[in-house]
N, C-alpha and C positions, 0 to 999 in steps of 0.2 A: 269496277271492283277495286277496293282499296288493297294495296299490297303490303304496306308497311305497318299496319296496325292489326292487333289481335285482341280479342276480349279476354280479360283476366277475371276469372271468377274467384272471389275470396270467401264468399258465403253462399252455400248451396242449401236449399230447403227441399226436403223430401217429405211429402204428405203421405201418411200410411193409415190403414184401418185394420191391418192384420191379415188382409186377403192376399192370395198369391200374386195377383197383378200389382198390388201396392208394394209387396215385398220385392218383386222384380224391379220396380221403380226405385226402391231404396238401394238395391244392389247396384243399379246403374249410377245412382247418385254417389255411392261410395267410390266407384271407379272414377267418376268425374272429380270428386274431392281429392282423391289420391293424385290424379293427373295434374290438377291445378294447385296442389298443396293448399286446398281451401278447407275452411271449417264446414262441417256438415251439421245442419239442424234437421232433426227428424221430428215432425209434428203429427200428433194424433188429435184430430178434431172430430167432435161429434155433438150435434145439437142435443140438448137435454132430453127431449121427447124420445129420440132414437136411443140415446144412452140408456134411459130407463127401460124401454122395451127390450133392449138387448140384455141388460142385467136381469130383467124378469125371467128371460129364457134360461139364463145361467142357473138361477135358483128358483125352482118351481114353487117354493114356499112364499114368494113375494119379491118385491123390489129390495135389493140389497145395495146399500151405498158402499162402493168399494173405495178404500183409501187411494189417493192419487199415486202413492208409491207402488201399490199393488198393480194398478193399471199400467204404469210405466214398465215395471219389470216384465209383466206378461206380454206386452206389445213390443218391447224393444230388446229383449234378451239376444235374439239372433243377430240383430243389427249391431248391437254393442260388440258381439264377438267378431263379426266381419270387419268392423272398424278397427278393432284392436289388431287383427291380422294384417290389415292394410295400412296401419299407422296413420289413421284418420282421426282428427279431433272431432268428437261427437258431442252435440248438445241435444238433449231430448226435452220435448215440451208436450204437455197434454192440455188441450183447450176444450172447454165445454161452455157453450153459449146458446142463446136463443136464435142466433143468426144461422145462415146456411154454412155448410162446410166450405164451399168455395169462398164465401166472404171471409171466413176465419183465416183461410190460407192466404188470401190476397192481403188482408189487413195485417196479418203477422209479417208477411214478406216486406210490406211497405214500411211498417214501423221498425223493423230490424235491418233495413237496408240490405236485403237479400239480392244477389246477383243472378241467380238461376233457381227456378222452381222445377222439381221433378215430380210428376204424378203418374199413376197408372190409369188405364182406360176404364176400368170398372172395379168395384169393391166387393165386400162381403156378400155372400149369396142373399142374406136377409136385406141387404141394402142395394141389391143389384139394380133395381129400377131407378133408385135415387142416384146412384153413382155411375151408372153405365155411360152416360154422356154429360150429365148435368154438372158434375163437379169439375171434370177436366175441361169441359167447354166453358164453364164460368171462370175458371182460373185463367185459361187462355184469353178469354175476352177482356177480363178486367185487370190482369196483372200488368204492372209497369215494367217488369223485367222479362227476359226470355223465359219460356216455359218448354220443358221437354216432356212429351207425353209418351210413356212406354207402353207398348202393346204386348 
C-alpha cells in the first residue's frame, strides 16, 4: 500500500436522470467536489428513443420537443441550489444521442478528462429495467477513471 500519495480529483462527473437514486449520487458528488475543491459536471444523457417516449408521456397530445434550456432547468434546479450552498463550481450538460447512456457517460468523461464518475444504481421508474444495472455496470466496465456507484 502506498503511503505518500493520494488521488486528487479536480473534475467529478455525476450522471443523473432525475430519479431519487441519481439525485442521491449527485449529492454524494457535490460532497466529493467540496472535499477536493473540484469542478462538478452534472450530465443528463438519454438516447433519443427513450427521450421521445418520456416526452410523449409528459404531453399526451403527442411528442413535444422541449428546448435544451427547459430540460436543464427541470433536471438541475435542486443540484444547482445544493452546489451554491456548498460553494461548488457546477457545469451542466444535456446529451441526447443514439448511443447508450453508459457510452455517453464514458465518452463524455474521457473527452473532458474527468477524474471520477458518480452514478446511481438505478434510474427513473420508466427506465428501471434499462438503468437498474446496465448503465452503472457499463460505466464501471468501460470508464478509464474511478467510478463511485451510489446505492
